[in-house]
C-alpha positions in Angstrom: 94.2 90.5 122.7 90.6 90.8 121.4 91.1 94.5 120.8 94.3 93.9 118.8 92.6 91.2 116.7 89.8 93.7 116.0 92.2 96.5 115.0 94.3 94.2 112.7 91.1 92.8 111.2 90.0 96.3 110.3 93.4 97.1 108.8 93.3 93.8 106.8 89.7 94.7 105.6 91.1 98.0 104.3 93.8 96.2 102.3 91.2 93.9 100.8 88.8 96.7 100.0 91.7 98.6 98.4 92.5 95.6 96.2 88.8 95.3 95.2 88.8 98.9 94.1 91.9 98.2 92.0 90.1 95.3 90.3 87.0 97.4 89.7 89.2 100.2 88.2 90.9 97.6 85.9 87.6 96.3 84.7 86.3 99.8 83.9 89.5 100.8 82.1 89.4 97.7 80.0 85.8 98.0 79.0 86.3 101.7 78.1 89.1 100.6 75.7 86.8 97.9 74.2 84.0 100.4 73.8 86.4 102.7 71.8 87.2 99.8 69.4 90.6 98.7 70.7 91.3 95.0 70.1 90.4 92.6 72.9 94.0 91.5 73.6 95.2 95.1 73.8 92.3 96.1 76.0 93.0 93.2 78.4 96.7 94.2 78.6 95.8 97.9 79.3 93.3 96.8 82.0 95.8 94.6 83.7 98.3 97.4 83.6 95.9 100.1 84.8 96.5 99.4 88.5 100.2 100.2 88.4 102.7 98.4 90.5 100.7 97.6 93.6 100.9 93.9 93.5 103.0 92.3 96.2 103.9 88.7 95.5 103.2 87.4 99.0 99.8 89.1 99.4 97.9 88.9 96.1 98.0 87.5 92.6 98.2 89.7 89.6 95.0 90.9 88.1 93.7 88.8 85.2 91.2 90.3 82.8 89.0 88.7 80.1 87.0 90.5 77.4 83.7 89.3 76.0 80.7 90.6 74.0 77.5 89.7 75.7 75.3 91.6 73.1 75.7 93.0 69.7 76.1 96.6 70.9 77.8 96.0 74.3 81.2 94.9 75.5 82.2 93.4 78.8 85.4 93.0 80.8 85.8 90.8 83.8 88.8 91.1 86.0 89.8 88.8 88.9 92.5 88.3 91.4 93.2 86.4 94.6 94.1 88.0 97.9 95.9 85.9 100.5 94.6 86.7 103.9 97.3 86.5 106.6 95.5 87.5 109.8 97.2 85.7 112.7 95.8 82.1 112.6 93.5 82.6 109.6 95.2 81.5 106.4 92.9 81.6 103.4 92.6 83.1 100.0 89.8 85.5 99.0 88.8 85.7 95.4 88.0 89.2 94.2 86.1 89.8 90.9 84.6 92.7 89.1 82.6 92.9 85.8 82.1 96.1 83.8 79.8 96.6 80.8 79.5 99.4 78.3 77.9 100.2 75.0 80.1 100.4 72.0 80.7 103.8 70.6 
């Protein structure tokens, strides 16, 4: 039983890490759009759609992105999502977040 718990824990960690990489990719895609001069609303939509159709309703929430300008010559995009952990008796939600910054072109 301990070996099975360890194996399924490793598999679940892989799913969580995959989702984190998707959130990071969405933030990078959104900030790239902002740096090129695309409107914030359009860049947020492109960032949220950059991950494709990998969202499963019972595992994680959709990715939500927010654009901001921390400095005069920089843009920033923050993307977040929640991942529901379903590992045997553990039932919790993990919040995944990524922030990307880039200089305006």
